C-alpha positions as CSV (number, residue, x, y, z in Angstrom):
1,X,-45.4,49.1,-44.2
2,X,-46.2,48.6,-40.5
3,X,-45.5,51.5,-38.0
4,X,-42.3,51.1,-35.8
5,X,-43.5,51.9,-32.1
6,X,-41.3,53.0,-29.4
7,X,-43.6,53.1,-26.4
8,X,-46.3,50.7,-25.1
9,X,-49.6,52.7,-24.8
10,X,-52.2,52.0,-21.9
11,X,-55.4,53.5,-22.1
12,X,-56.7,54.6,-18.7
13,X,-59.7,56.5,-17.5
14,X,-57.8,59.6,-17.2
15,X,-55.9,59.4,-20.5
16,X,-53.1,57.4,-22.0
17,X,-50.0,56.0,-20.2
18,X,-47.1,55.7,-22.5
19,X,-44.0,53.6,-21.4
20,X,-41.0,53.4,-23.6
21,X,-39.6,50.1,-24.8
22,X,-36.3,51.2,-23.2
23,X,-37.8,51.5,-19.9
24,X,-39.4,47.9,-20.1
25,X,-36.0,46.7,-21.3
26,X,-34.1,48.1,-18.4
27,X,-36.7,46.4,-15.9
28,X,-36.4,43.1,-17.7
29,X,-32.5,43.6,-17.9
30,X,-32.4,44.1,-14.1
31,X,-34.5,41.4,-13.3
32,X,-32.5,38.9,-15.4
33,X,-29.3,40.0,-13.9
34,X,-30.6,39.4,-10.5
35,X,-31.2,35.6,-11.2
36,X,-28.5,33.3,-9.7
37,X,-26.3,31.8,-12.5
38,X,-26.6,34.7,-14.8
39,X,-23.1,36.2,-15.3
40,X,-24.1,39.2,-17.8
41,X,-26.2,40.1,-20.5
42,X,-25.0,39.3,-23.9
43,X,-24.7,42.0,-26.7
44,X,-27.1,41.7,-29.6
45,X,-27.4,43.8,-32.6
46,X,-31.2,44.7,-32.2
47,X,-31.4,44.9,-28.7
48,X,-33.7,47.6,-26.9
49,X,-31.2,47.7,-24.2
50,X,-28.1,45.7,-23.8
51,X,-29.1,41.9,-24.1
52,X,-33.0,42.6,-24.1
53,X,-35.4,43.3,-27.0
54,X,-38.8,44.3,-26.5
55,X,-41.5,43.3,-28.9
56,X,-45.1,44.6,-29.4
57,X,-47.3,42.8,-31.8
58,X,-49.8,44.5,-34.0
59,X,-52.5,43.3,-31.7
60,X,-50.8,44.5,-28.6
61,X,-49.1,41.4,-27.5
62,X,-45.7,42.1,-25.6
63,X,-43.0,39.6,-25.8
64,X,-39.4,40.0,-24.4
65,X,-36.1,38.3,-25.8
66,X,-33.3,38.0,-23.3
67,X,-29.8,37.0,-24.3
68,X,-27.5,35.9,-21.2
69,X,-24.3,34.4,-20.4
70,X,-24.6,31.5,-17.8
71,X,-21.9,31.1,-15.1
72,X,-20.2,27.8,-15.2
73,X,-21.4,25.3,-12.6
74,X,-25.2,26.4,-13.0
75,X,-27.7,24.3,-14.9
76,X,-28.6,26.2,-17.9
77,X,-32.0,25.0,-18.4
78,X,-32.8,26.1,-14.7
79,X,-31.3,29.5,-15.1
80,X,-33.0,30.1,-18.2
81,X,-36.6,29.3,-16.6
82,X,-35.7,31.4,-13.6
83,X,-34.9,34.3,-16.1
84,X,-38.3,33.7,-17.7
85,X,-40.0,33.9,-14.4
86,X,-38.0,36.9,-13.1
87,X,-38.5,39.2,-16.2
88,X,-42.2,38.2,-16.5
89,X,-43.0,38.9,-12.9
90,X,-40.8,42.1,-13.1
91,X,-42.4,43.6,-16.1
92,X,-46.1,42.6,-15.3
93,X,-45.7,44.0,-11.7
94,X,-43.6,47.2,-12.4
95,X,-45.4,48.4,-15.9
96,X,-48.7,46.6,-15.5
97,X,-48.8,45.0,-18.7
98,X,-49.2,41.3,-19.4
99,X,-46.2,39.8,-21.1
100,X,-47.2,36.9,-23.3
101,X,-43.7,35.3,-23.8
102,X,-40.1,35.6,-22.3
103,X,-37.8,33.9,-24.7
104,X,-34.2,33.4,-23.2
105,X,-31.4,32.8,-25.5
106,X,-28.2,31.5,-23.7
107,X,-25.4,33.1,-25.7
108,X,-22.6,31.5,-23.8
109,X,-21.0,30.2,-20.7
110,X,-18.8,32.6,-18.4
111,X,-16.2,31.2,-16.0
112,X,-17.1,33.9,-13.3
């Protein structure tokens, strides 16, 4: 049975730095919400934080799933690409880990 991790561990010269999946999820959520055309994050059952699921494979590869509602009048594919770029940059830049993939799920369209 695989061990369930709740932290990303980064080995440094002076010791280990542990960053919670919740913290990574919050960073990803804020980055997604800052994208023009994202109305809100969608509620999902398995989210680390509302609308975001952080995954870490057994070999240390981080992927992030983001569930969004897109505002009417915006091109869904462009908003999704912008979310991918923003989330990857925010997590890479803030946490210092490489994000292998950002998967965007458009759960619906919002009128405002």
